[in-house]
PLY file of the C-alpha trace (Angstrom):
ply
format ascii 1.0
element vertex 299
property float x
property float y
property float z
element edge 298
property int vertex1
property int vertex2
end_header
-51.48 46.14 174.54
-53.15 43.84 171.94
-53.78 40.25 172.81
-51.97 39.36 169.64
-48.61 41.43 170.22
-46.90 38.10 171.47
-48.06 36.12 168.54
-46.15 35.94 165.24
-48.98 35.78 163.04
-52.70 36.52 162.74
-55.31 37.16 160.34
-57.34 35.47 157.48
-54.89 33.72 155.15
-55.66 32.20 151.55
-54.40 28.69 150.83
-53.56 28.92 147.17
-54.35 26.40 144.50
-51.73 25.39 142.03
-52.97 26.20 138.35
-51.99 23.84 135.58
-51.72 23.91 132.01
-53.25 21.36 129.74
-50.60 18.72 130.45
-50.84 19.03 134.26
-47.51 21.36 134.53
-47.81 24.47 136.86
-49.18 27.58 135.07
-47.41 30.54 136.73
-48.95 33.27 134.86
-52.34 32.15 136.12
-50.85 31.73 139.62
-50.07 35.47 139.38
-53.84 36.12 138.82
-54.89 34.07 141.80
-52.34 35.85 144.12
-53.80 39.28 142.71
-57.22 38.09 143.25
-57.13 37.19 146.80
-55.03 39.96 147.78
-57.29 42.37 146.17
-59.89 41.13 148.68
-57.80 41.84 151.82
-56.40 38.72 152.84
-53.45 38.97 155.41
-51.18 36.61 153.53
-51.08 33.38 151.33
-50.06 29.77 151.83
-48.36 28.15 148.72
-48.12 24.43 148.36
-50.60 23.29 150.93
-53.32 20.77 150.67
-55.42 23.15 148.46
-52.51 23.35 146.03
-52.65 19.40 145.61
-49.16 19.21 146.46
-48.58 15.49 145.94
-48.84 15.96 142.29
-45.82 18.19 142.03
-42.12 17.75 142.40
-39.86 19.69 144.49
-38.65 21.89 141.60
-42.12 22.77 140.52
-43.15 23.62 143.94
-40.11 25.82 144.54
-40.90 27.56 141.30
-44.41 28.29 142.55
-43.03 29.55 145.70
-40.70 31.79 144.18
-43.45 33.18 141.80
-45.68 33.93 144.51
-42.96 35.83 146.42
-42.30 37.75 143.48
-45.93 38.61 142.93
-46.36 39.65 146.56
-43.37 41.79 146.43
-43.16 42.07 150.17
-46.79 43.25 150.61
-47.91 40.29 152.87
-46.35 37.32 154.62
-46.02 34.09 152.29
-46.03 30.67 154.12
-44.71 27.61 152.23
-46.13 24.45 152.88
-43.30 21.74 152.45
-45.19 18.25 152.90
-44.17 15.19 151.00
-43.83 11.59 152.06
-40.24 11.57 152.80
-37.82 13.55 155.09
-35.41 13.80 152.27
-37.75 15.70 149.77
-39.31 17.70 152.66
-35.56 18.98 153.70
-35.06 19.63 150.08
-37.99 21.73 149.76
-37.69 23.37 152.93
-34.15 24.77 151.93
-35.48 25.70 148.35
-38.49 27.39 149.92
-36.08 29.35 152.21
-33.88 30.22 149.42
-37.06 31.34 147.26
-37.92 34.03 149.97
-40.87 32.16 152.03
-41.40 33.84 155.30
-42.65 30.86 157.29
-42.74 26.95 156.52
-45.75 25.01 157.21
-44.89 21.47 158.22
-47.64 18.49 157.69
-46.71 15.12 158.62
-45.78 12.50 155.89
-48.49 11.17 153.77
-49.47 7.78 152.62
-47.89 5.48 155.39
-49.11 5.48 159.02
-46.69 6.71 161.72
-46.84 6.74 165.57
-46.83 10.17 167.39
-43.34 9.78 168.31
-42.40 9.24 164.53
-44.31 12.48 163.61
-42.61 14.47 166.43
-39.11 13.03 165.19
-40.06 14.22 161.91
-41.14 17.74 162.92
-37.94 18.02 164.94
-35.71 16.99 162.21
-37.09 19.60 159.83
-37.06 22.40 162.34
-33.45 21.73 163.41
-32.57 21.94 159.71
-33.69 25.39 158.86
-33.60 28.83 160.27
-37.02 29.97 159.24
-39.97 30.10 161.70
-42.17 27.12 161.20
-45.81 26.15 161.88
-47.08 22.54 162.33
-49.92 21.46 160.04
-52.44 19.17 161.48
-54.11 17.42 158.33
-55.35 14.09 159.72
-57.79 13.43 156.65
-54.58 13.01 154.31
-51.47 12.67 156.45
-50.66 11.47 159.91
-52.24 13.71 162.58
-50.74 15.30 165.58
-52.51 14.97 168.84
-53.00 18.07 170.82
-50.39 16.50 173.18
-47.84 16.09 170.64
-48.44 19.61 169.27
-48.11 20.94 172.47
-45.08 19.26 173.29
-43.26 20.30 170.20
-44.45 23.97 170.29
-43.07 24.22 173.94
-39.55 22.43 173.02
-38.81 23.76 169.55
-37.60 27.47 169.29
-38.54 28.23 165.72
-41.93 26.26 165.74
-43.90 29.29 166.32
-47.43 28.10 165.61
-50.06 25.51 164.20
-52.78 25.04 161.40
-55.36 22.70 162.55
-57.39 21.20 159.82
-58.96 18.55 161.96
-62.19 20.21 162.40
-62.28 18.75 165.81
-64.18 21.12 168.17
-62.47 19.15 171.09
-59.17 20.76 170.11
-60.22 24.33 170.39
-59.93 24.87 174.16
-56.60 23.00 174.59
-55.04 24.57 171.78
-56.17 27.98 172.97
-54.77 27.20 176.32
-51.28 26.31 174.59
-51.70 29.72 172.92
-52.35 31.40 176.05
-49.10 30.37 177.74
-46.75 30.30 174.52
-45.78 32.98 172.12
-47.50 30.90 169.31
-50.24 31.44 166.80
-52.89 29.01 166.27
-54.92 28.96 163.06
-58.01 27.05 161.88
-57.89 25.21 158.77
-61.33 23.74 158.49
-63.81 26.61 157.49
-66.73 24.88 159.00
-65.14 25.81 162.50
-63.93 29.21 161.69
-66.31 31.28 164.07
-65.83 28.61 166.90
-62.09 29.08 166.69
-62.15 32.71 166.53
-64.55 32.66 169.67
-62.12 30.15 171.47
-59.18 32.96 171.04
-57.48 31.38 168.10
-55.37 33.78 165.86
-57.24 33.37 162.40
-57.71 30.82 159.67
-55.78 29.52 156.70
-58.40 28.63 154.31
-58.75 26.94 150.82
-62.15 28.58 150.53
-60.50 31.94 150.76
-58.70 31.13 147.48
-62.05 31.61 145.52
-64.23 33.34 148.35
-61.77 35.70 149.92
-64.32 38.36 150.52
-66.52 35.87 152.51
-63.58 34.69 154.70
-62.23 38.12 155.37
-65.69 39.43 156.39
-66.08 36.79 159.00
-62.67 37.57 160.43
-63.22 41.28 160.25
-66.84 41.30 161.64
-65.74 39.00 164.70
-62.54 41.13 165.42
-64.76 44.30 165.36
-67.37 42.81 168.02
-69.97 42.35 165.37
-70.85 38.84 166.72
-74.35 38.64 164.88
-73.02 39.69 161.68
-70.06 37.16 161.74
-72.65 34.40 162.73
-74.90 35.26 159.80
-71.70 35.22 157.54
-70.63 31.69 159.08
-74.17 30.43 158.05
-73.49 31.62 154.48
-70.14 29.72 154.77
-71.72 26.63 156.02
-74.22 26.68 152.94
-71.29 26.91 150.67
-69.44 24.17 152.61
-72.49 21.99 152.11
-72.23 22.42 148.30
-68.45 21.95 148.29
-67.94 18.78 150.16
-70.04 16.79 147.54
-66.84 16.74 145.58
-63.04 16.62 146.59
-62.36 19.99 148.08
-59.40 21.17 145.84
-61.97 20.50 142.92
-64.33 22.77 144.44
-62.03 25.47 145.16
-60.57 25.40 141.62
-64.02 25.10 140.26
-65.06 27.95 142.28
-62.24 30.14 141.09
-62.97 29.26 137.50
-66.64 30.28 138.22
-65.32 33.68 139.15
-63.54 34.24 136.26
-60.00 32.73 136.76
-59.77 29.60 134.43
-56.93 27.48 136.09
-56.68 24.14 133.86
-57.96 20.73 134.01
-58.58 18.59 137.16
-55.94 15.84 138.03
-58.75 13.25 137.95
-61.27 12.72 135.01
-64.76 13.90 136.12
-67.24 11.12 136.42
-70.67 11.70 134.96
-72.18 11.15 138.68
-70.36 14.18 139.78
-71.51 16.68 137.10
-74.82 17.46 138.80
-73.13 18.37 141.98
-70.57 20.52 139.99
-73.25 22.35 138.30
-75.24 23.02 141.50
-72.07 24.33 143.22
-71.45 26.62 140.21
-75.02 27.98 140.41
-74.74 28.60 144.29
-71.25 30.39 143.57
-72.82 32.69 140.77
-75.88 33.48 142.95
-73.87 34.41 145.88
-71.62 36.62 143.84
-74.52 38.41 142.34
-76.48 38.96 145.84
0 1
1 2
2 3
3 4
4 5
5 6
6 7
7 8
8 9
9 10
10 11
11 12
12 13
13 14
14 15
15 16
16 17
17 18
18 19
19 20
20 21
21 22
22 23
23 24
24 25
25 26
26 27
27 28
28 29
29 30
30 31
31 32
32 33
33 34
34 35
35 36
36 37
37 38
38 39
39 40
40 41
41 42
42 43
43 44
44 45
45 46
46 47
47 48
48 49
49 50
50 51
51 52
52 53
53 54
54 55
55 56
56 57
57 58
58 59
59 60
60 61
61 62
62 63
63 64
64 65
65 66
66 67
67 68
68 69
69 70
70 71
71 72
72 73
73 74
74 75
75 76
76 77
77 78
78 79
79 80
80 81
81 82
82 83
83 84
84 85
85 86
86 87
87 88
88 89
89 90
90 91
91 92
92 93
93 94
94 95
95 96
96 97
97 98
98 99
99 100
100 101
101 102
102 103
103 104
104 105
105 106
106 107
107 108
108 109
109 110
110 111
111 112
112 113
113 114
114 115
115 116
116 117
117 118
118 119
119 120
120 121
121 122
122 123
123 124
124 125
125 126
126 127
127 128
128 129
129 130
130 131
131 132
132 133
133 134
134 135
135 136
136 137
137 138
138 139
139 140
140 141
141 142
142 143
143 144
144 145
145 146
146 147
147 148
148 149
149 150
150 151
151 152
152 153
153 154
154 155
155 156
156 157
157 158
158 159
159 160
160 161
161 162
162 163
163 164
164 165
165 166
166 167
167 168
168 169
169 170
170 171
171 172
172 173
173 174
174 175
175 176
176 177
177 178
178 179
179 180
180 181
181 182
182 183
183 184
184 185
185 186
186 187
187 188
188 189
189 190
190 191
191 192
192 193
193 194
194 195
195 196
196 197
197 198
198 199
199 200
200 201
201 202
202 203
203 204
204 205
205 206
206 207
207 208
208 209
209 210
210 211
211 212
212 213
213 214
214 215
215 216
216 217
217 218
218 219
219 220
220 221
221 222
222 223
223 224
224 225
225 226
226 227
227 228
228 229
229 230
230 231
231 232
232 233
233 234
234 235
235 236
236 237
237 238
238 239
239 240
240 241
241 242
242 243
243 244
244 245
245 246
246 247
247 248
248 249
249 250
250 251
251 252
252 253
253 254
254 255
255 256
256 257
257 258
258 259
259 260
260 261
261 262
262 263
263 264
264 265
265 266
266 267
267 268
268 269
269 270
270 271
271 272
272 273
273 274
274 275
275 276
276 277
277 278
278 279
279 280
280 281
281 282
282 283
283 284
284 285
285 286
286 287
287 288
288 289
289 290
290 291
291 292
292 293
293 294
294 295
295 296
296 297
297 298
């Protein structure tokens, strides 16, 4: 029996951007191209509306329309995880219900953004969302931009909420690897890494896979690492992780969603203007990143 048989999800998932038109509104035809691109490179499924999608810039209706469009484009070929983070329980519940209506397979629940909340507040938020829906849900630990879930809080929620079936941890904290692997070992839940810099260590710890923003513009690299590790090709996986680390070093010189969108454009999918004017001081880093992506694609 596979060690993954009791876990609901596994694999390398691409966290999608939200393409926009010249006025910052969602560009659904280009979103189709993004879905086709990542699926053509073998990702296991996709996430719509997460941090890579820059979700604070969009309202519930736009986000629901994007979820519906991705569901239509996938046409049942792969799981769709809809991220439903907002700043308020009210809009989060609205989006959760809309996502379910539009055909999402799983919901991804980050903490509310902007204000600080204690762990008991975050637990109450997650419990409220999960009780309001019937879809399976995953916790989304995104401490750089929202309240962060401690391992202890995450474990308690995963143990006590029937339809909370996993977690994406984007903390990049190596100290989380073993404790969350232990949780996974005793519960029928899936644990995903969301920080690509610790992709290989997470797989080595026994986690189920990755939900990656980088996979939106370099799905071939992320999928290759995941498959190499799964095939027991540890040296190949380590070499590919070193390439990924080099990419990340270039990427983090700008806001990460910028880098993902610029990387995708460099690979031939224009996706609209950024949501922030580009300062002159950023342009050298952007050019260096684009040159790296071009050279990697040509190698």
